[in-house]
mmCIF file of the C-alpha atoms, coordinates in Angstrom:
data_MODEL
# 
_entry.id   MODEL 
# 
loop_
_atom_site.group_PDB 
_atom_site.id 
_atom_site.type_symbol 
_atom_site.label_atom_id 
_atom_site.label_alt_id 
_atom_site.label_comp_id 
_atom_site.label_asym_id 
_atom_site.label_entity_id 
_atom_site.label_seq_id 
_atom_site.pdbx_PDB_ins_code 
_atom_site.Cartn_x 
_atom_site.Cartn_y 
_atom_site.Cartn_z 
_atom_site.occupancy 
_atom_site.B_iso_or_equiv 
_atom_site.pdbx_formal_charge 
_atom_site.auth_seq_id 
_atom_site.auth_comp_id 
_atom_site.auth_asym_id 
_atom_site.auth_atom_id 
_atom_site.pdbx_PDB_model_num 
ATOM 1   C CA . UNK A 1 1   ? 85.052  -84.574 36.881 1.00 0.00 ? 1   UNK A CA 1 
ATOM 2   C CA . UNK A 1 2   ? 87.461  -82.086 37.549 1.00 0.00 ? 2   UNK A CA 1 
ATOM 3   C CA . UNK A 1 3   ? 86.132  -78.213 37.053 1.00 0.00 ? 3   UNK A CA 1 
ATOM 4   C CA . UNK A 1 4   ? 88.457  -75.732 35.559 1.00 0.00 ? 4   UNK A CA 1 
ATOM 5   C CA . UNK A 1 5   ? 88.085  -72.094 36.563 1.00 0.00 ? 5   UNK A CA 1 
ATOM 6   C CA . UNK A 1 6   ? 88.941  -69.274 34.460 1.00 0.00 ? 6   UNK A CA 1 
ATOM 7   C CA . UNK A 1 7   ? 91.471  -67.220 36.685 1.00 0.00 ? 7   UNK A CA 1 
ATOM 8   C CA . UNK A 1 8   ? 91.690  -64.303 34.692 1.00 0.00 ? 8   UNK A CA 1 
ATOM 9   C CA . UNK A 1 9   ? 88.270  -63.562 33.738 1.00 0.00 ? 9   UNK A CA 1 
ATOM 10  C CA . UNK A 1 10  ? 88.885  -63.696 30.065 1.00 0.00 ? 10  UNK A CA 1 
ATOM 11  C CA . UNK A 1 11  ? 86.478  -66.482 27.365 1.00 0.00 ? 11  UNK A CA 1 
ATOM 12  C CA . UNK A 1 12  ? 87.661  -70.174 27.415 1.00 0.00 ? 12  UNK A CA 1 
ATOM 13  C CA . UNK A 1 13  ? 89.696  -70.900 24.798 1.00 0.00 ? 13  UNK A CA 1 
ATOM 14  C CA . UNK A 1 14  ? 87.798  -71.630 21.019 1.00 0.00 ? 14  UNK A CA 1 
ATOM 15  C CA . UNK A 1 15  ? 88.233  -74.758 19.105 1.00 0.00 ? 15  UNK A CA 1 
ATOM 16  C CA . UNK A 1 16  ? 87.068  -75.796 16.301 1.00 0.00 ? 16  UNK A CA 1 
ATOM 17  C CA . UNK A 1 17  ? 85.772  -79.180 15.343 1.00 0.00 ? 17  UNK A CA 1 
ATOM 18  C CA . UNK A 1 18  ? 87.878  -81.355 13.310 1.00 0.00 ? 18  UNK A CA 1 
ATOM 19  C CA . UNK A 1 19  ? 87.287  -80.893 9.457  1.00 0.00 ? 19  UNK A CA 1 
ATOM 20  C CA . UNK A 1 20  ? 90.136  -83.371 8.634  1.00 0.00 ? 20  UNK A CA 1 
ATOM 21  C CA . UNK A 1 21  ? 89.002  -83.426 4.427  1.00 0.00 ? 21  UNK A CA 1 
ATOM 22  C CA . UNK A 1 22  ? 91.037  -80.932 3.522  1.00 0.00 ? 22  UNK A CA 1 
ATOM 23  C CA . UNK A 1 23  ? 94.103  -81.268 5.589  1.00 0.00 ? 23  UNK A CA 1 
ATOM 24  C CA . UNK A 1 24  ? 94.326  -84.862 4.263  1.00 0.00 ? 24  UNK A CA 1 
ATOM 25  C CA . UNK A 1 25  ? 93.573  -83.561 0.498  1.00 0.00 ? 25  UNK A CA 1 
ATOM 26  C CA . UNK A 1 26  ? 96.420  -80.893 1.232  1.00 0.00 ? 26  UNK A CA 1 
ATOM 27  C CA . UNK A 1 27  ? 99.010  -83.037 2.695  1.00 0.00 ? 27  UNK A CA 1 
ATOM 28  C CA . UNK A 1 28  ? 98.413  -85.818 -0.455 1.00 0.00 ? 28  UNK A CA 1 
ATOM 29  C CA . UNK A 1 29  ? 99.049  -83.116 -2.620 1.00 0.00 ? 29  UNK A CA 1 
ATOM 30  C CA . UNK A 1 30  ? 95.774  -81.981 -4.039 1.00 0.00 ? 30  UNK A CA 1 
ATOM 31  C CA . UNK A 1 31  ? 95.624  -78.432 -5.495 1.00 0.00 ? 31  UNK A CA 1 
ATOM 32  C CA . UNK A 1 32  ? 94.133  -75.866 -3.141 1.00 0.00 ? 32  UNK A CA 1 
ATOM 33  C CA . UNK A 1 33  ? 92.162  -74.274 -5.250 1.00 0.00 ? 33  UNK A CA 1 
ATOM 34  C CA . UNK A 1 34  ? 90.245  -78.207 -6.071 1.00 0.00 ? 34  UNK A CA 1 
ATOM 35  C CA . UNK A 1 35  ? 90.402  -78.269 -1.900 1.00 0.00 ? 35  UNK A CA 1 
ATOM 36  C CA . UNK A 1 36  ? 88.837  -74.756 -1.653 1.00 0.00 ? 36  UNK A CA 1 
ATOM 37  C CA . UNK A 1 37  ? 86.470  -75.892 -4.556 1.00 0.00 ? 37  UNK A CA 1 
ATOM 38  C CA . UNK A 1 38  ? 84.712  -78.840 -2.493 1.00 0.00 ? 38  UNK A CA 1 
ATOM 39  C CA . UNK A 1 39  ? 85.568  -77.599 1.419  1.00 0.00 ? 39  UNK A CA 1 
ATOM 40  C CA . UNK A 1 40  ? 84.767  -73.712 0.562  1.00 0.00 ? 40  UNK A CA 1 
ATOM 41  C CA . UNK A 1 41  ? 84.283  -72.981 4.111  1.00 0.00 ? 41  UNK A CA 1 
ATOM 42  C CA . UNK A 1 42  ? 87.653  -74.569 4.901  1.00 0.00 ? 42  UNK A CA 1 
ATOM 43  C CA . UNK A 1 43  ? 89.896  -71.921 6.002  1.00 0.00 ? 43  UNK A CA 1 
ATOM 44  C CA . UNK A 1 44  ? 93.044  -73.913 5.837  1.00 0.00 ? 44  UNK A CA 1 
ATOM 45  C CA . UNK A 1 45  ? 92.025  -74.012 1.898  1.00 0.00 ? 45  UNK A CA 1 
ATOM 46  C CA . UNK A 1 46  ? 91.946  -70.191 1.527  1.00 0.00 ? 46  UNK A CA 1 
ATOM 47  C CA . UNK A 1 47  ? 94.743  -69.773 3.708  1.00 0.00 ? 47  UNK A CA 1 
ATOM 48  C CA . UNK A 1 48  ? 96.970  -72.280 1.745  1.00 0.00 ? 48  UNK A CA 1 
ATOM 49  C CA . UNK A 1 49  ? 95.811  -70.465 -1.763 1.00 0.00 ? 49  UNK A CA 1 
ATOM 50  C CA . UNK A 1 50  ? 96.741  -67.372 -0.086 1.00 0.00 ? 50  UNK A CA 1 
ATOM 51  C CA . UNK A 1 51  ? 100.630 -68.314 1.089  1.00 0.00 ? 51  UNK A CA 1 
ATOM 52  C CA . UNK A 1 52  ? 100.909 -69.791 -2.488 1.00 0.00 ? 52  UNK A CA 1 
ATOM 53  C CA . UNK A 1 53  ? 99.773  -66.307 -4.031 1.00 0.00 ? 53  UNK A CA 1 
ATOM 54  C CA . UNK A 1 54  ? 101.879 -64.520 -2.063 1.00 0.00 ? 54  UNK A CA 1 
ATOM 55  C CA . UNK A 1 55  ? 104.846 -66.929 -2.419 1.00 0.00 ? 55  UNK A CA 1 
ATOM 56  C CA . UNK A 1 56  ? 104.281 -66.275 -6.703 1.00 0.00 ? 56  UNK A CA 1 
ATOM 57  C CA . UNK A 1 57  ? 104.548 -61.824 -5.820 1.00 0.00 ? 57  UNK A CA 1 
ATOM 58  C CA . UNK A 1 58  ? 100.153 -62.020 -6.420 1.00 0.00 ? 58  UNK A CA 1 
ATOM 59  C CA . UNK A 1 59  ? 99.704  -60.156 -3.615 1.00 0.00 ? 59  UNK A CA 1 
ATOM 60  C CA . UNK A 1 60  ? 96.178  -58.539 -4.542 1.00 0.00 ? 60  UNK A CA 1 
ATOM 61  C CA . UNK A 1 61  ? 95.154  -62.353 -5.322 1.00 0.00 ? 61  UNK A CA 1 
ATOM 62  C CA . UNK A 1 62  ? 96.664  -63.283 -1.787 1.00 0.00 ? 62  UNK A CA 1 
ATOM 63  C CA . UNK A 1 63  ? 94.769  -60.292 -0.094 1.00 0.00 ? 63  UNK A CA 1 
ATOM 64  C CA . UNK A 1 64  ? 91.626  -62.131 -1.523 1.00 0.00 ? 64  UNK A CA 1 
ATOM 65  C CA . UNK A 1 65  ? 92.067  -66.146 -0.840 1.00 0.00 ? 65  UNK A CA 1 
ATOM 66  C CA . UNK A 1 66  ? 93.393  -64.476 2.765  1.00 0.00 ? 66  UNK A CA 1 
ATOM 67  C CA . UNK A 1 67  ? 90.040  -62.415 3.105  1.00 0.00 ? 67  UNK A CA 1 
ATOM 68  C CA . UNK A 1 68  ? 88.163  -65.163 2.462  1.00 0.00 ? 68  UNK A CA 1 
ATOM 69  C CA . UNK A 1 69  ? 89.262  -67.606 4.934  1.00 0.00 ? 69  UNK A CA 1 
ATOM 70  C CA . UNK A 1 70  ? 89.500  -64.953 7.283  1.00 0.00 ? 70  UNK A CA 1 
ATOM 71  C CA . UNK A 1 71  ? 85.759  -64.783 7.004  1.00 0.00 ? 71  UNK A CA 1 
ATOM 72  C CA . UNK A 1 72  ? 84.830  -68.303 7.062  1.00 0.00 ? 72  UNK A CA 1 
ATOM 73  C CA . UNK A 1 73  ? 86.953  -68.668 9.673  1.00 0.00 ? 73  UNK A CA 1 
ATOM 74  C CA . UNK A 1 74  ? 84.947  -66.009 11.362 1.00 0.00 ? 74  UNK A CA 1 
ATOM 75  C CA . UNK A 1 75  ? 81.983  -67.860 11.214 1.00 0.00 ? 75  UNK A CA 1 
ATOM 76  C CA . UNK A 1 76  ? 83.090  -71.022 12.345 1.00 0.00 ? 76  UNK A CA 1 
ATOM 77  C CA . UNK A 1 77  ? 84.360  -69.524 15.079 1.00 0.00 ? 77  UNK A CA 1 
ATOM 78  C CA . UNK A 1 78  ? 80.876  -67.696 16.358 1.00 0.00 ? 78  UNK A CA 1 
ATOM 79  C CA . UNK A 1 79  ? 79.210  -71.307 15.085 1.00 0.00 ? 79  UNK A CA 1 
ATOM 80  C CA . UNK A 1 80  ? 81.000  -72.819 17.960 1.00 0.00 ? 80  UNK A CA 1 
ATOM 81  C CA . UNK A 1 81  ? 80.525  -70.272 21.028 1.00 0.00 ? 81  UNK A CA 1 
ATOM 82  C CA . UNK A 1 82  ? 83.134  -67.342 19.972 1.00 0.00 ? 82  UNK A CA 1 
ATOM 83  C CA . UNK A 1 83  ? 82.020  -63.672 20.955 1.00 0.00 ? 83  UNK A CA 1 
ATOM 84  C CA . UNK A 1 84  ? 84.501  -61.980 19.155 1.00 0.00 ? 84  UNK A CA 1 
ATOM 85  C CA . UNK A 1 85  ? 87.383  -62.265 21.369 1.00 0.00 ? 85  UNK A CA 1 
ATOM 86  C CA . UNK A 1 86  ? 89.414  -64.587 23.575 1.00 0.00 ? 86  UNK A CA 1 
ATOM 87  C CA . UNK A 1 87  ? 92.005  -67.343 22.850 1.00 0.00 ? 87  UNK A CA 1 
ATOM 88  C CA . UNK A 1 88  ? 92.014  -69.565 19.798 1.00 0.00 ? 88  UNK A CA 1 
ATOM 89  C CA . UNK A 1 89  ? 94.765  -71.727 20.507 1.00 0.00 ? 89  UNK A CA 1 
ATOM 90  C CA . UNK A 1 90  ? 97.208  -72.688 17.455 1.00 0.00 ? 90  UNK A CA 1 
ATOM 91  C CA . UNK A 1 91  ? 97.943  -76.218 19.549 1.00 0.00 ? 91  UNK A CA 1 
ATOM 92  C CA . UNK A 1 92  ? 94.562  -76.810 18.277 1.00 0.00 ? 92  UNK A CA 1 
ATOM 93  C CA . UNK A 1 93  ? 94.967  -78.712 15.500 1.00 0.00 ? 93  UNK A CA 1 
ATOM 94  C CA . UNK A 1 94  ? 91.775  -77.245 13.150 1.00 0.00 ? 94  UNK A CA 1 
ATOM 95  C CA . UNK A 1 95  ? 92.386  -73.988 14.249 1.00 0.00 ? 95  UNK A CA 1 
ATOM 96  C CA . UNK A 1 96  ? 95.410  -73.480 12.417 1.00 0.00 ? 96  UNK A CA 1 
ATOM 97  C CA . UNK A 1 97  ? 93.153  -72.570 9.051  1.00 0.00 ? 97  UNK A CA 1 
ATOM 98  C CA . UNK A 1 98  ? 91.338  -69.432 10.609 1.00 0.00 ? 98  UNK A CA 1 
ATOM 99  C CA . UNK A 1 99  ? 94.989  -68.578 12.324 1.00 0.00 ? 99  UNK A CA 1 
ATOM 100 C CA . UNK A 1 100 ? 96.928  -68.710 8.833  1.00 0.00 ? 100 UNK A CA 1 
ATOM 101 C CA . UNK A 1 101 ? 94.258  -67.280 7.302  1.00 0.00 ? 101 UNK A CA 1 
ATOM 102 C CA . UNK A 1 102 ? 94.709  -64.131 9.507  1.00 0.00 ? 102 UNK A CA 1 
ATOM 103 C CA . UNK A 1 103 ? 98.119  -63.874 9.303  1.00 0.00 ? 103 UNK A CA 1 
ATOM 104 C CA . UNK A 1 104 ? 97.944  -64.215 5.686  1.00 0.00 ? 104 UNK A CA 1 
ATOM 105 C CA . UNK A 1 105 ? 95.662  -61.275 5.353  1.00 0.00 ? 105 UNK A CA 1 
ATOM 106 C CA . UNK A 1 106 ? 98.122  -59.396 7.466  1.00 0.00 ? 106 UNK A CA 1 
ATOM 107 C CA . UNK A 1 107 ? 100.984 -59.637 5.827  1.00 0.00 ? 107 UNK A CA 1 
ATOM 108 C CA . UNK A 1 108 ? 98.806  -58.812 2.355  1.00 0.00 ? 108 UNK A CA 1 
ATOM 109 C CA . UNK A 1 109 ? 97.324  -55.848 3.910  1.00 0.00 ? 109 UNK A CA 1 
ATOM 110 C CA . UNK A 1 110 ? 101.294 -54.827 5.227  1.00 0.00 ? 110 UNK A CA 1 
ATOM 111 C CA . UNK A 1 111 ? 102.141 -55.363 1.819  1.00 0.00 ? 111 UNK A CA 1 
ATOM 112 C CA . UNK A 1 112 ? 99.736  -53.048 -0.357 1.00 0.00 ? 112 UNK A CA 1 
ATOM 113 C CA . UNK A 1 113 ? 99.969  -50.490 2.312  1.00 0.00 ? 113 UNK A CA 1 
ATOM 114 C CA . UNK A 1 114 ? 96.355  -50.959 3.994  1.00 0.00 ? 114 UNK A CA 1 
ATOM 115 C CA . UNK A 1 115 ? 98.327  -50.125 7.527  1.00 0.00 ? 115 UNK A CA 1 
ATOM 116 C CA . UNK A 1 116 ? 95.330  -49.775 9.963  1.00 0.00 ? 116 UNK A CA 1 
ATOM 117 C CA . UNK A 1 117 ? 94.050  -53.306 8.392  1.00 0.00 ? 117 UNK A CA 1 
ATOM 118 C CA . UNK A 1 118 ? 97.866  -54.605 9.154  1.00 0.00 ? 118 UNK A CA 1 
ATOM 119 C CA . UNK A 1 119 ? 97.982  -53.685 12.667 1.00 0.00 ? 119 UNK A CA 1 
ATOM 120 C CA . UNK A 1 120 ? 94.364  -54.683 13.506 1.00 0.00 ? 120 UNK A CA 1 
ATOM 121 C CA . UNK A 1 121 ? 94.898  -58.528 11.907 1.00 0.00 ? 121 UNK A CA 1 
ATOM 122 C CA . UNK A 1 122 ? 98.599  -58.311 13.263 1.00 0.00 ? 122 UNK A CA 1 
ATOM 123 C CA . UNK A 1 123 ? 97.447  -57.507 16.983 1.00 0.00 ? 123 UNK A CA 1 
ATOM 124 C CA . UNK A 1 124 ? 94.537  -59.783 16.566 1.00 0.00 ? 124 UNK A CA 1 
ATOM 125 C CA . UNK A 1 125 ? 96.270  -62.698 15.583 1.00 0.00 ? 125 UNK A CA 1 
ATOM 126 C CA . UNK A 1 126 ? 98.477  -61.842 18.864 1.00 0.00 ? 126 UNK A CA 1 
ATOM 127 C CA . UNK A 1 127 ? 95.834  -61.741 21.054 1.00 0.00 ? 127 UNK A CA 1 
ATOM 128 C CA . UNK A 1 128 ? 94.530  -64.626 19.616 1.00 0.00 ? 128 UNK A CA 1 
ATOM 129 C CA . UNK A 1 129 ? 97.248  -66.886 19.807 1.00 0.00 ? 129 UNK A CA 1 
ATOM 130 C CA . UNK A 1 130 ? 101.104 -65.706 20.890 1.00 0.00 ? 130 UNK A CA 1 
ATOM 131 C CA . UNK A 1 131 ? 102.161 -69.336 19.589 1.00 0.00 ? 131 UNK A CA 1 
ATOM 132 C CA . UNK A 1 132 ? 101.011 -68.743 16.369 1.00 0.00 ? 132 UNK A CA 1 
ATOM 133 C CA . UNK A 1 133 ? 101.921 -65.026 16.126 1.00 0.00 ? 133 UNK A CA 1 
ATOM 134 C CA . UNK A 1 134 ? 105.429 -66.061 17.129 1.00 0.00 ? 134 UNK A CA 1 
ATOM 135 C CA . UNK A 1 135 ? 105.023 -69.269 14.240 1.00 0.00 ? 135 UNK A CA 1 
ATOM 136 C CA . UNK A 1 136 ? 103.962 -67.935 11.219 1.00 0.00 ? 136 UNK A CA 1 
ATOM 137 C CA . UNK A 1 137 ? 106.375 -64.892 12.229 1.00 0.00 ? 137 UNK A CA 1 
# 
């Protein structure tokens, strides 16, 4: 068994456990609100609600959905060993719900003039996953 040492001295990446239920329901076309009701801890469902609300111009609603997904994601990260900083790789699909919610929160915060939160969330996304920051824009 190989032991991989983190040569940068930072915390190891956090990989959330797979929860395929919400992802499969959304992919099958189930309404995101129904998915969130069935899986209220799913950051992915809340992130989709935030994206849908933002696309239809309901920025405050998007902000609320994104904040819920963000906090659900923080809870999941902490349960899985995350200590408040360190990589949350986009490449690990179960992490994408949290990262999408974080992006949605930054986007909505910026849209309502909440500049400090926009900057904090934008930097948090870049620090957590440069790939997510680039992919999500």
